[in-house]
MARPATOR-791024 format. One record per residue: x, y, z of N, C-alpha, C in turn; residue in three letters. Coordinates in steps of 0.02 Angstrom, whole numbers, padded with zeros to 5 digits, always signed. Layout:
N
XYZXYZXYZALA
...
This chain:
256
-01357-00006+01161-01287+00008+01185-01238+00019+01130MET
-01247-00038+01036-01208+00000+01009-01201+00052+00992GLN
-01272+00091+00991-01274+00138+00965-01258+00207+01007PHE
-01237+00202+01070-01209+00230+01137-01147+00235+01105LEU
-01105+00190+01090-01027+00170+01083-01001+00214+01035LYS
-01052+00226+00991-01052+00246+00919-01051+00335+00950LYS
-01099+00348+00982-01130+00404+00993-01051+00431+01021LEU
-01024+00405+01059-00975+00420+01110-00894+00433+01050LEU
-00901+00401+01000-00843+00384+00944-00841+00484+00917PHE
-00901+00506+00895-00922+00545+00856-00884+00632+00854VAL
-00867+00647+00928-00810+00698+00948-00736+00674+00900PRO
-00714+00611+00912-00669+00576+00882-00652+00589+00780TYR
-00699+00554+00787-00708+00547+00698-00726+00612+00666TRP
-00753+00670+00719-00759+00737+00715-00674+00753+00688VAL
-00624+00746+00758-00577+00793+00748-00545+00747+00692TRP
-00527+00707+00679-00505+00649+00610-00537+00690+00554LEU
-00584+00708+00546-00605+00731+00469-00573+00779+00481PHE
-00552+00824+00528-00539+00909+00483-00463+00886+00479LEU
-00422+00845+00521-00352+00803+00503-00361+00800+00444VAL
-00402+00763+00428-00375+00710+00342-00403+00786+00308PHE
-00459+00835+00320-00453+00889+00311-00399+00952+00259LEU
-00381+00960+00325-00290+00990+00325-00250+00945+00276ALA
-00244+00886+00283-00201+00848+00247-00202+00863+00162PHE
-00280+00845+00154-00310+00876+00084-00286+00932+00068LEU
-00283+00974+00087-00305+01029+00073-00216+01074+00073VAL
-00183+01060+00136-00124+01080+00123-00067+01059+00083SER
-00096+00979+00070-00040+00938+00031-00070+00953-00045SER
-00131+00955-00079-00136+01000-00139-00093+01054-00139THR
-00094+01102-00098-00066+01159-00111+00020+01152-00098LEU
+00052+01127-00086+00112+01122-00051+00128+01062-00118ILE
+00112+01016-00155+00124+00951-00178+00114+00999-00262SER
+00076+01058-00266+00069+01080-00347+00139+01113-00342SER
+00164+01156-00282+00205+01194-00285+00285+01161-00313LEU
+00278+01106-00260+00324+01074-00278+00336+01041-00349LEU
+00282+01020-00374+00268+01022-00450+00298+01071-00507LEU
+00289+01125-00494+00286+01161-00531+00362+01190-00526LEU
+00394+01170-00450+00482+01204-00437+00525+01135-00464VAL
+00499+01105-00447+00548+01022-00457+00521+00988-00531LEU
+00470+00993-00536+00449+00935-00599+00454+00892-00581SER
+00503+00837-00627+00509+00758-00625+00552+00745-00557LYS
+00564+00811-00519+00633+00802-00464+00580+00799-00411LYS
+00529+00793-00417+00470+00808-00340+00476+00757-00318ALA
+00467+00685-00350+00451+00632-00309+00460+00614-00237GLN
+00533+00616-00237+00565+00617-00154+00519+00656-00107LYS
+00513+00727-00123+00489+00759-00093+00414+00775-00076PRO
+00382+00746-00123+00307+00708-00115+00316+00664-00090LEU
+00338+00618-00065+00331+00549-00029+00348+00570+00042ILE
+00393+00623+00039+00409+00636+00118+00352+00671+00140GLY
+00331+00729+00084+00272+00770+00149+00223+00706+00145LEU
+00185+00655+00106+00135+00635+00126+00151+00569+00176TYR
+00203+00555+00179+00229+00523+00243+00227+00534+00314LYS
+00241+00614+00302+00240+00668+00366+00150+00673+00391PHE
+00106+00661+00324+00061+00664+00357+00021+00622+00367TRP
+00041+00545+00344+00013+00481+00388+00053+00493+00439ALA
+00093+00516+00457+00099+00503+00540+00095+00542+00573ALA
+00069+00590+00530+00017+00655+00592-00067+00599+00614VAL
-00065+00593+00538-00148+00574+00533-00138+00517+00612PHE
-00099+00460+00591-00108+00406+00656-00061+00434+00724PHE
-00060+00489+00735-00059+00509+00797-00092+00537+00807THR
-00149+00574+00783-00199+00615+00810-00242+00556+00788ALA
-00272+00506+00762-00327+00450+00778-00279+00403+00839ALA
-00229+00416+00881-00199+00359+00927-00223+00296+00908PHE
-00166+00295+00844-00152+00223+00814-00085+00221+00799VAL
-00060+00191+00851+00012+00154+00849+00027+00111+00784ARG
+00086+00115+00757+00108+00077+00686+00179+00033+00721ILE
+00178-00011+00720+00223-00059+00730+00267-00096+00673ARG
+00325-00081+00644+00354-00101+00605+00408-00162+00616MET
+00387-00202+00615+00442-00260+00602+00479-00305+00532GLU
+00562-00320+00524+00593-00338+00497+00601-00292+00433ASN
+00610-00220+00453+00613-00158+00404+00664-00148+00396ARG
+00728-00186+00395+00791-00174+00354+00784-00216+00290LYS
+00727-00272+00305+00709-00326+00220+00700-00270+00159ILE
+00666-00209+00193+00649-00157+00131+00688-00113+00149VAL
+00740-00095+00162+00779-00040+00163+00847-00081+00125LYS
+00856-00153+00127+00905-00189+00111+00911-00182+00036GLU
+00835-00190+00020+00835-00218-00049+00805-00161-00107ASN
+00844-00138-00121+00809-00081-00188+00857-00085-00241ASN
+00817-00076-00297+00737-00080-00284+00727-00149-00287PRO
+00670-00132-00277+00612-00228-00268+00556-00184-00286ALA
+00496-00250-00301+00439-00261-00312+00419-00247-00237ILE
+00373-00216-00199+00361-00249-00139+00272-00244-00118ILE
+00237-00294-00121+00176-00324-00125+00150-00308-00052VAL
+00084-00308-00032+00055-00287+00000-00009-00315+00002ALA
-00047-00353+00064-00124-00339+00059-00152-00300+00077ASN
-00210-00297+00045-00244-00254+00028-00316-00234+00058HIS
-00339-00226+00131-00409-00262+00164-00431-00181+00180GLY
-00404-00123+00195-00431-00062+00242-00424+00015+00206SER
-00461+00040+00200-00465+00117+00188-00381+00131+00212ASN
-00369+00125+00265-00302+00141+00279-00231+00129+00263LEU
-00230+00107+00226-00186+00036+00189-00144+00105+00134ASP
-00177+00165+00089-00156+00220+00102-00090+00256+00102MET
-00123+00279+00184-00071+00301+00241-00029+00244+00255PHE
-00050+00183+00286-00009+00141+00291+00071+00127+00229LEU
+00034+00141+00169+00085+00143+00118+00146+00203+00131GLY
+00115+00222+00139+00151+00309+00130+00194+00311+00215ALA
+00174+00290+00253+00214+00284+00309+00281+00244+00310TYR
+00259+00171+00299+00325+00113+00296+00347+00103+00251ALA
+00341+00154+00185+00394+00140+00110+00429+00187+00113LEU
+00494+00166+00082+00543+00199+00083+00536+00245+00018PRO
+00572+00317+00035+00558+00373-00024+00565+00357-00097LEU
+00616+00304-00112+00592+00308-00173+00556+00241-00205ASN
+00504+00261-00182+00446+00210-00195+00396+00219-00251THR
+00401+00207-00315+00327+00221-00340+00273+00179-00341LYS
+00212+00190-00328+00150+00147-00322+00147+00150-00377PRO
+00102+00074-00385+00062+00047-00456-00023+00059-00425LEU
-00058+00106-00462-00134+00116-00447-00198+00103-00506ALA
-00241+00101-00474-00290+00133-00530-00310+00187-00571LYS
-00313+00200-00607-00344+00245-00624-00400+00287-00631VAL
-00455+00246-00601-00499+00276-00562-00503+00304-00506GLN
-00440+00310-00476-00426+00353-00414-00428+00418-00414LEU
-00419+00451-00500-00402+00515-00505-00467+00570-00512LYS
-00514+00508-00487-00599+00543-00498-00612+00578-00429LYS
-00557+00550-00384-00573+00572-00320-00565+00648-00316ILE
-00595+00687-00299-00569+00758-00281-00515+00764-00227PRO
-00469+00804-00247-00419+00830-00214-00379+00770-00208LEU
-00395+00696-00163-00366+00656-00147-00342+00624-00227LEU
-00388+00632-00278-00366+00592-00341-00313+00627-00351GLY
-00294+00723-00363-00237+00736-00386-00172+00701-00355PHE
-00169+00720-00275-00110+00683-00225-00108+00611-00238LEU
-00157+00557-00268-00131+00489-00301-00093+00506-00376PHE
-00124+00548-00402-00072+00563-00471-00021+00564-00466SER
+00010+00612-00427+00072+00646-00396+00126+00601-00402THR
+00126+00540-00376+00173+00498-00343+00139+00439-00390VAL
+00105+00401-00400+00064+00335-00430+00083+00344-00502CYS
+00105+00271-00530+00069+00264-00600-00003+00231-00611VAL
-00023+00272-00637-00102+00262-00643-00118+00204-00716LEU
-00135+00160-00693-00168+00127-00759-00246+00092-00745ILE
-00263+00098-00819-00328+00071-00835-00330-00008-00839ASP
-00358-00044-00797-00334-00103-00800-00383-00138-00878ARG
-00443-00072-00882-00486-00134-00921-00445-00100-01017SER
-00393-00068-01001-00368-00041-01075-00273-00063-01068SER
-00290-00106-01164-00232-00132-01149-00189-00082-01144ARG
-00197-00020-01203-00142+00017-01228-00126+00045-01148GLU
-00176+00063-01100-00145+00063-01038-00105+00052-00987SER
-00116-00024-00995-00070-00085-00959-00008-00072-00988ARG
+00012-00093-01056+00068-00097-01088+00097-00021-01062GLU
+00081+00042-01068+00098+00094-01077+00149+00089-01000LYS
+00096+00074-00939+00113+00092-00872+00169+00027-00849GLY
+00158-00021-00888+00198-00084-00899+00289-00049-00899SER
+00285+00010-00959+00337+00006-00981+00384+00057-00937ARG
+00328+00110-00903+00346+00142-00866+00393+00122-00802ARG
+00341+00084-00788+00377+00019-00709+00438+00004-00730LEU
+00463-00030-00776+00508-00030-00791+00573+00002-00797LYS
+00564+00090-00809+00593+00128-00831+00617+00161-00764GLN
+00558+00154-00706+00558+00158-00650+00614+00118-00613GLU
+00622+00046-00631+00650-00001-00595+00730-00005-00619MET
+00756+00035-00692+00787+00040-00705+00830+00110-00672LYS
+00787+00157-00639+00809+00207-00611+00816+00192-00556ASN
+00831+00148-00531+00806+00114-00458+00785+00137-00397GLY
+00722+00144-00431+00639+00169-00396+00621+00083-00360ASN
+00584+00077-00325+00566+00019-00309+00483+00011-00325SER
+00456-00021-00333+00402-00023-00381+00337-00079-00322ILE
+00289-00018-00293+00205-00038-00230+00143-00039-00267PHE
+00154-00125-00261+00109-00145-00283+00066-00182-00263ILE
-00021-00179-00275-00068-00222-00210-00087-00294-00248TYR
-00064-00341-00271-00068-00396-00297-00135-00422-00308PRO
-00180-00417-00237-00251-00442-00243-00296-00401-00281GLU
-00259-00322-00298-00306-00285-00366-00338-00242-00342GLY
-00385-00254-00285-00446-00209-00283-00436-00246-00185THR
-00458-00193-00152-00481-00203-00067-00536-00284-00051ARG
-00504-00281-00006-00510-00379-00018-00571-00370+00065ASN
-00628-00381+00038-00681-00363+00073-00717-00432+00097LYS
-00680-00471+00081-00714-00559+00120-00685-00577+00185GLY
-00704-00629+00189-00704-00661+00254-00615-00719+00260ASN
-00575-00714+00181-00500-00735+00183-00478-00685+00205GLU
-00404-00721+00247-00357-00649+00271-00321-00622+00191PRO
-00325-00659+00145-00287-00602+00081-00340-00663+00021ILE
-00340-00604-00026-00386-00634-00119-00321-00658-00138ASN
-00339-00706-00200-00320-00740-00240-00254-00669-00279ALA
-00186-00675-00300-00146-00631-00319-00158-00636-00395PHE
-00151-00565-00420-00138-00569-00513-00057-00572-00518PHE
-00034-00601-00588+00022-00607-00590+00083-00538-00623ASP
+00048-00472-00599+00102-00425-00641+00169-00432-00621GLY
+00137-00421-00536+00201-00419-00484+00260-00450-00496ALA
+00234-00506-00529+00284-00552-00495+00318-00573-00567PHE
+00292-00523-00631+00294-00562-00700+00336-00505-00685ARG
+00340-00417-00658+00374-00363-00678+00456-00393-00645PHE
+00466-00419-00566+00513-00418-00544+00543-00478-00588ALA
+00534-00526-00602+00564-00597-00637+00593-00551-00714ILE
+00559-00528-00716+00587-00470-00799+00642-00407-00788GLU
+00643-00387-00724+00683-00334-00694+00723-00363-00653GLY
+00731-00449-00655+00748-00459-00586+00792-00444-00516GLN
+00729-00411-00506+00761-00397-00435+00703-00403-00394VAL
+00738-00409-00335+00684-00476-00263+00610-00427-00268PRO
+00557-00480-00227+00511-00459-00204+00495-00464-00128ILE
+00475-00405-00111+00471-00392-00019+00406-00388-00011VAL
+00390-00428+00013+00317-00438+00066+00302-00396+00106ALA
+00241-00368+00121+00233-00296+00169+00156-00304+00173MET
+00147-00365+00251+00108-00389+00304+00093-00330+00342CYS
+00003-00302+00337-00030-00247+00384-00069-00310+00425SER
-00065-00315+00491-00084-00354+00526-00112-00310+00585ILE
-00209-00293+00585-00246-00285+00634-00286-00197+00599GLY
-00264-00195+00524-00283-00128+00509-00349-00151+00474ALA
-00387-00201+00466-00464-00221+00457-00504-00229+00546ARG
-00458-00205+00588-00496-00195+00645-00508-00140+00660HIS
-00437-00084+00653-00457-00011+00653-00506+00028+00606ILE
-00506-00006+00565-00544+00024+00480-00577-00026+00435THR
-00628-00039+00434-00676-00112+00432-00654-00101+00344PRO
-00644-00152+00300-00616-00141+00244-00686-00109+00197SER
-00746-00118+00214-00834-00085+00187-00856-00015+00222ASP
-00764+00024+00253-00801+00066+00291-00736+00129+00300GLY
-00768+00176+00309-00712+00216+00346-00693+00259+00415TYR
-00744+00226+00465-00756+00227+00525-00682+00204+00557ALA
-00639+00241+00604-00567+00241+00628-00594+00232+00705VAL
-00524+00169+00733-00552+00163+00805-00444+00176+00844ARG
-00455+00192+00883-00396+00160+00927-00350+00112+00915PRO
-00293+00095+00898-00261+00026+00914-00192+00031+00895GLY
-00184-00038+00882-00110-00031+00852-00116-00082+00784THR
-00068-00055+00737-00069-00108+00688+00003-00126+00673ILE
+00024-00171+00675+00086-00221+00648+00097-00209+00571ARG
+00140-00189+00551+00170-00205+00473+00232-00232+00484ILE
+00231-00292+00445+00281-00352+00457+00316-00355+00384VAL
+00373-00346+00369+00405-00377+00304+00425-00440+00305PHE
+00407-00468+00262+00453-00534+00233+00487-00519+00174LEU
+00528-00583+00157+00574-00554+00108+00656-00567+00142GLY
+00699-00568+00061+00671-00546+00017+00667-00622-00022PRO
+00629-00606-00090+00600-00663-00115+00638-00669-00192TYR
+00697-00688-00193+00759-00668-00253+00734-00690-00331ILE
+00736-00664-00375+00706-00671-00439+00759-00691-00517THR
+00851-00688-00470+00901-00691-00520+00897-00746-00552GLU
+00899-00772-00613+00890-00840-00645+00810-00840-00651GLY
+00756-00835-00605+00716-00847-00645+00698-00829-00715LEU
+00640-00853-00743+00603-00841-00794+00535-00829-00797THR
+00500-00814-00857+00417-00812-00849+00405-00867-00825PRO
+00412-00927-00836+00374-00989-00832+00394-01006-00746HIS
+00435-00959-00707+00435-00977-00651+00383-00910-00609ASP
+00326-00883-00648+00303-00828-00623+00241-00857-00568VAL
+00194-00903-00596+00179-00960-00542+00186-00962-00486GLN
+00244-01009-00492+00263-01034-00417+00301-00977-00355GLY
+00318-00912-00411+00336-00869-00342+00265-00828-00335LEU
+00234-00836-00368+00185-00803-00325+00133-00843-00291LYS
+00125-00900-00307+00112-00950-00231+00164-00957-00172GLU
+00208-00942-00172+00256-00943-00129+00249-00878-00085ARG
+00253-00825-00123+00249-00763-00074+00165-00753-00049VAL
+00120-00784-00110+00048-00773-00052+00024-00808+00012ARG
+00061-00874+00006+00073-00913+00037+00103-00918+00114ASN
+00155-00860+00107+00184-00833+00162+00165-00809+00216ASP
+00145-00747+00142+00067-00717+00188+00013-00713+00226MET
-00021-00773+00179-00055-00777+00201-00080-00810+00277TYR
-00011-00872+00281+00003-00902+00330+00005-00849+00392ALA
+00036-00806+00376+00070-00737+00437+00013-00698+00435LEU
-00052-00691+00394-00103-00659+00421-00164-00718+00458ILE
-00171-00749+00431-00197-00805+00474-00191-00806+00527ALA
-00124-00845+00548-00116-00848+00610-00103-00790+00684ARG
-00081-00712+00649-00074-00660+00693-00128-00611+00688GLU
-00161-00587+00637-00213-00562+00639-00293-00572+00666ASP
-00321-00523+00735-00337-00556+00769-00430-00577+00712PRO
-00427-00540+00675-00470-00541+00642-00500-00636+00613MET
-00433-00667+00582-00430-00729+00563-00422-00787+00605PHE
-00436-00846+00592-00416-00907+00657-00360-00934+00620SER
-00322-00919+00678-00258-00957+00661-00249-01038+00629ALA
-00319-01062+00617-00293-01118+00583-00323-01128+00516SER
-00321-01076+00504-00319-01080+00422-00268-01089+00400LYS
-00260-01127+00361-00206-01134+00301-00223-01095+00244LEU
-00160-01092+00216-00176-01072+00130-00230-01105+00093PRO
-00250-01054+00051-00289-01076-00003-00260-01114-00045ALA
């Protein structure tokens, strides 16, 4: 029975593969042209391009995106925007939901992916976590981006969550940057994404994903000694929401 259900999805998956391929090829060509013509001023047009393709992909996949409390992210700029990371759809969710003046942080290993790696490099600050020099260089660049009025988008879990918990433990970086820059934290919770595309796979199915923004978490007056408390507060709020409302997790779970 399971085999027959997967067989029925084959035309749908082929269709989405063609849409994704069109995204890769056209975006690579257009982004190369934008970088050539606009250079450093290409950031917003590039984000706009990826927003367009995210909307196209979700429409083609019959995936509905519902955004709640979006005014929080619109009214708090610049900010450090943190999100849970549990699905391979997250790159499209981020592009779809975030403001144009947002600079994502990503691991440098993504550059190795053909075409897609190039697209990540056009809008992301890429950091090699194993290199102190790369981390320090990335940190300086992120601080400059905030001074320029751009928000920073970070997955504080560090990598995709493939476990049974709503979210994994958070690293300190996002919260340290927020306190050092005295900018607010905005939390972006994706609910239902792992049902649409499992954390350990690429198969997509139709459905609804909710994106709920929480915050803002004000950092004015906080010091480096407050990083741990701020991190725990944000994580607990995100954990409670996802555990309560994401169908993959039990509503009885409490923050770990």
